[in-house]
SETITOR-452848 format. One record per atom (N, C-alpha, C): residue in one letter; x, y, z. Coordinates in steps of 0.2 Angstrom, whole numbers, plus 5000, padded with zeros to 4 digits. Layout:
REM SETITOR-452848
AXYZ;...
This chain:
REM SETITOR-452848
L507566155524;L506966115525;L506466185520;L506266255525;L505766285525;L505866305515;S506266305512;S506166285503;S505766235501;A506166175502;A505666155501;A504766145503;L504666165507;L504066165510;L503566225505;L503966255502;L503766345501;L503866305496;L504166255488;L504066235486;L503566195482;A503566145491;A503166085488;A501966145488;L502166205492;L501766225492;L501366285483;V501766285480;V501766305472;V501566275469;P500966265465;P500466255462;P501166245457;G500866165451;G501066165449;G502066135446;T502166115452;T502866115456;T502966025456;V502666015457;V502765945457;V502565915447;L502565925444;L502265925435;L503065935432;W503066005434;W503966045433;W504266015436;A504365965440;A504765915443;A504765865437;A504465845436;A504165745436;A504365775426;T504465825424;T504465825415;T504965895413;V505465875407;V506065895408;V505865945399;V505865965398;V505665995392;V506266005393;A506166005384;A506966015380;A507266055377;E507566075376;E507866165374;E507966135364;A507866205362;A508266205352;A509066135355;G509266075349;G509866065349;G509966005353;E509966005362;E510065965368;E510065885365;N510465835368;N510265805371;N510065775375;V509265745377;V509065755382;V509365665388;D509465655395;D509265605398;D508765605403;S508465575402;S507965585409;S507865565416;G508365505414;G508265455420;G507265435417;S506865445424;S506365405422;S505565465422;R505965535422;R505465595422;R505465635412;K504565615412;K504365615405;K504965695402;V504865715396;V505165725389;V504765755386;R504765845387;R504265835381;R504465905378;V504565905373;V505065935364;V504266015361;P504366045366;P504066115362;P503566105352;A503066115352;A502966125344;A503566155339;G503866095332;G504266145329;G504766145330;L505166125338;L505566095339;L506166065335;E506766065336;E507566005335;E507766005339;V507565925341;V508265905349;V508765855346;G509165865350;G509465785347;G509365705351;V509565675352;V509465605356;V509065625361;I508665585362;I508365575366;I508265495374;D508265495381;D508665435379;D508165465388;T507565365390;T507365405395;T507565335399;G507165295406;G507165285408;G506765215406;S506165255410;S505465265409;S505265295409;G505265365409;G504865425406;G504765435401;S504165455401;S503665435394;S504165515387;V504065525382;V504365565376;V503765575376;E503865645371;E502765665368;E503565735364;L503465715358;L503765785356;L502765815350;E503065865353;E502365885348;E502265925343;D501765945340;D501565945333;D502465985328;G502865965320;G503265955319;G503565975323;A503765935330;A504565935333;A504765885330;S505465875331;S505965805328;S506565795334;A506765735333;A507165705337;A507665665333;R508465675335;R508565645330;R508765565334;R508865555338;R508365465339;R508065465349;I507765405347;I507165415356;I507265345360;D507265325365;D507665275365;D507365275372;T506665215375;T506465215381;T506665145381;G506665175391;G506565065392;G505965055395;S505465105396;S504665055397;S504365115395;G504365185393;G504165245393;G503765215384;R503065285384;R502565275379;R502865315377;V502765345371;V503065415364;V502865405360;Y502665485356;Y502065505356;Y502365555350;L502265545345;L502365595339;L501865625339;G501565685337;G501165745337;G501265755330;K500465775328;K500765775320;K501365845314;G501565815312;G502165855308;G502865845310;A502565795316;A503465785321;A503865735316;S504465725318;S504865645314;S505265655322;S505765585317;S506065555321;S506465505321;G507265495320;G507365465319;G507265375320;N507465335321;N507665265326;N507265275336;I506965235335;I506465235338;I506265195344;D506765175347;D506865095351;D506165115357;T505965065362;T505765055369;T505464965369;G505764975376;G505764915379;G505164875381;S504664915383;S503964885381;S503364915382;G503664985379;G503365055378;G503065075374;G502065065370;G501965095367;G502265155361;V502265175354;V502265235352;V501465235347;E501465285347;E500865325345;E500965365340;M500765385333;M501265425328;M500565455325;A500565535325;A499765575322;A499965555314;D499365585311;D499765605305;D500165655302;R500465635296;R501065675296;R501765655297;T501565615303;T502465585304;T502665525303;R503465555303;R503965535300;R504565465306;A504865415306;A504965375309;A505865345306;G506165335307;G506765305306;G506465185308;R506965165312;R506765105313;R506265115320;I505765065320;I505365075326;I505365005330;D505564995338;D505864975338;D505364915345;T505164855347;T505064885353;T504864805355;G504764785364;G504764745364;G504064715367;S503564745368;S502764715371;S502464765368;G502464825367;G502164885363;G502064885359;P501164925358;P500964925352;P501364955348;V501064985341;V501265065338;V500765065333;R500365115334;R499765135332;R499865205329;M499665195322;M499965255316;M499565305315;G499365345312;G498965395309;G498565405301;D498665425298;D498565415290;D499365465288;D499665435282;D500165485278;D500765465283;V500765455286;V501465395293;V501965385287;E502565395288;E503065365286;E503665315289;V503865265288;V504265235293;V504665195290;K505265155292;K505965105288;K505765075290;S505765035297;S505464985297;S504864945304;I504564905308;I504264905311;I504564845314;D504964835320;D504564765328;D504564765333;T503864735334;T504064715340;T503564645345;G503964625348;G503864565353;G503364525352;S502764575354;S501964555353;S501564615354;G501664665353;G501064735351;G500964725345;G500264735343;G499964775339;G500164815334;V500064815325;V500364845323;V499564905321;E499264935319;E498865015316;E499065035313;G498465055308;G498665125306;G498065105301;G498265215300;G497465245295;G497765235290;R497865295282;R497765275276;R498565305274;N498565265268;N499265295267;N500265295270;V500065245275;V500465205281;V500965205273;V501765215273;V502165195271;V502765155276;V503165075273;V503465065277;V503865035271;D504565095274;D504965075269;D505364995271;G505064935275;G505664905278;G505064865279;K505464815284;K504664755284;K504564775292;I503764715293;I503364735297;I503764675302;D503664655307;D503964605311;D503664595317;T502964555320;T502764545326;T502464475327;G502764475333;G502764415338;G502064395339;S501864405340;S501164395343;S500364435341;G500764515337;G500164565337;G499864565330;G499264565328;G499164595324;G499164645317;V499264635311;V499564735308;V498764745303;E498464805304;E497964815303;E498064875301;L497964915293;L498164945289;L497764985286;G497665035284;G496965075280;G497065095274;E497165085268;E496865095263;E497565115260;G497765105255;G498165155250;G498965125257;A499065075259;A499665065263;A500265055258;R501065045258;R501565015252;R501865015260;I502164935258;I502864905263;I503264895259;S503564885259;S503964855256;S504564805258;G504364775263;G504664715265;G504064655267;K504364645269;K504064555273;K503464585279;I503064565278;I502564565283;I502664495288;D502864495294;D502864415299;D502764435305;T502164395304;T501564385310;T501964335317;G501864285324;G501664235324;G501264215327;S500764245329;S499564225330;S499464265329;G499664325327;G499364385326;G498964385317;G498364435316;G498064425312;G498564475307;V498364485300;V498364535296;V497864555290;D497564625289;D497064655288;D497164695285;L497364685276;L497564745271;L496864745266;R496864825262;R496364835260;R496664905253;N497064885250;N497264925243;N497964935243;A498264885247;A498664905247;A499164845242;W499864885244;W500564865241;W501164815244;V501264775245;V501664715247;V502164675244;G502864725248;G503264685241;G503564655241;Q503664595249;Q503964535248;Q503364485250;D503464465255;D502864385256;D502464425265;I501964405265;I501664405271;I501664325272;D501964315282;D501864265283;D501664265291;T501164225293;T500764195297;T500664135300;G500764125307;G500864075311;G500264065314;S499564065317;S499064045314;S498764085317;G499064145312;G498464225314;G498264225307;H497364245305;H497264235300;H497564305294;I497564285288;I497464365283;I496964345278;R497064415280;R496264445276;R496464515271;L496564505262;L496864565260;L496164605254;R496064645255;R495664655248;R496064705241;D495864695237;D496064735232;D497064765233;T497364715235;T498164735236;T498564685234;T499164715234;T499764675229;T500264635232;V500364575234;V500564525236;V501464525230;E501864565230;E502764535227;E502764435228;G502664425233;G503164405237;G502464335238;E502364285241;E502264225245;E501964245249;V501264215251;V500964185257;V500964145259;R500764145267;R501064075269;R500764065274;T500564035276;T500164015282;T500063915288;R499963935293;R500063865297;R499263825295;S498963875301;S498563855306;S497763895301;G497863965299;G497564035299;G497164025294;E496464065294;E496164065286;E496464155278;V496464105277;V496864175271;V495964175266;R496164235268;R495364255260;R495764335257;L495564315249;L495864345244;L495364385240;D495264455242;D494464465241;D494664515237;G493764565232;G494264625227;G494564605222;Q495064635219;Q495764635215;Q496264625218;T496464595222;T496764565226;T497464505219;H498264525220;H498464495214;H498864485221;V499164405219;V499964345223;V500164335220;Q500664335215;Q501064345212;Q501264285213;G501764265218;G502264215222;G501664155224;D501864115225;D501464065229;D501064075235;L500364025236;L500064005241;L500363965244;L500563965250;L500763895254;L500363885261;V500063825259;V499763845267;V500563775270;V500963785274;V501363735279;V501263695284;K501763625286;K501963625291;K501963665298;N502063655301;N502463665309;N502963665308;S503663725309;S504263695310;S504363645319;C504663595319;C504663565327;C505463565327;W505563565332;W506363555335;W506163535345;G506563465344;G507063445352;G505863385351;L505863405358;L505263355359;L504763385358;C504363375353;C503663385352;C503063345354;W502463345357;W502063325357;W501563315351;S501363385345;S501163355342;S501563415337;N501363395329;N501763395324;N501163435316;D500563425319;D499963435315;D499763485317;P499663545311;P499163635316;P498763605315;K498363655316;K497363655312;K497063665307;P496763615304;P496463655297;P496663695294;A496663735290;A496863815287;A496263795280;R496163875282;R495563875277;R495663925273;V495763925267;V495663995262;V495363995255;I495064065257;I494664085250;I494564125245;I494564105239;I494864155236;I494164205232;G494064255233;G493264295229;G493764315221;A492864305219;A492964325209;A493264395212;G493864385207;G494364445206;G495164435208;A494864415213;A495464385215;A496164345211;R496864365213;R497064295209;R497864295211;V498064205210;V498564185213;V498764155207;D499564195204;D499964195200;D500364105199;G500764125208;G501064035209;G500863965210;T501063915213;T500763865215;T500263895221;I499763845223;I499463835230;I499463755231;R499863775238;R499963695241;R499763695248;F499363625249;F499363635258;F499863575259;E499963585264;E500463515264;E500163495271;H499663515275;H499263475278;H498063495274;D498263465281;D497163465278;D497163525278;G496463545276;G496163615276;G495763625270;E495563655270;E495163695264;E495163725259;L494963735254;L495063775251;L494563795244;W494463855244;W493663885242;W493763935238;V493863925228;V494163945223;V493263955220;H493264035218;H492964075216;H492764055208;E492464045206;E492364065199;E492764085195;Q492464145196;Q492864205191;Q493964235193;A493964175200;A494664185202;A494964165198;R495664185197;R496064145190;R496864125197;I496764055195;I497164045201;I497763995195;G498363955200;G498863925196;G498863835198;R499263825201;R499263745200;R499163765206;V498763695207;V498463685217;V498763595215;E498963605225;E499563535226;E499563495234;G498963455236;G499063435238;G498563455243;I497963445239;I497063505240;I496763465234;Q495963475238;Q495563485229;Q495563555228;A495363595227;A494763625226;A494163655225;R493763655230;R493263675229;R492863745225;R492463745221;R492063805218;R491463825219;F491763895220;F490763925223;F490663995218;S490063995219;S489964055213;S489664125218;A489264115224;A488964165228;A489364195233;E489364285235;E489964325238;E490264275241;S490164225244;S490764185250;S490164095249;P491064075253;P490863975251;P490163975256;
């Protein structure tokens, strides 16, 4: 009892007890306590139930797995796969990671970040300049907004979240349910697909595949299978190589200087100003 009272009187004791400071090369299983990896240190697997994980600048971990804890990577830090149940992931400039999987937490990245893929249940995905994703970005309802120079090798798929890209490259499709799609000076090698969101192609945006406004997929008992009308605006300088096809009501506005392929299911309206 006396020793417990003495510990309680020592400044910083509670903070020390609540934080595990990892040592070089070790695996850490901390339960609900926070894990901190000092700058420049390399560690093994980090596993927490609800404790957060912080990798200081230049530190690295083989893998990070938390139930609901937040994960933070300082500048130049790196990790293998990062898996959280509901915690968010924040990555500073020049960080690297493998697959990132969150249940509902957001993913926020700085400049010059590289990851294998990103999968969130409802969390949004935000990034700075020159973000590289060597695979897909998949969110349930979160939006995707990346700074200039992003390169996404796989597909971008959101349920109701929007997609905002500038001077980017996407190797496969962009697909949203009801979220908007706004692309400027961006190349998409696959299709652009929405159900009821607004699509806007500006600058020198180039869609090499089709641009599709599709009907809702409906299984079992459905009260309505008619999505809200979609609006597609193709600005001056933009280009769509494939077919533009509407499967339900909407609006298609095409600038006089834009280049498009075949149009099905709707009558295109031309405009000459900056916006219709």
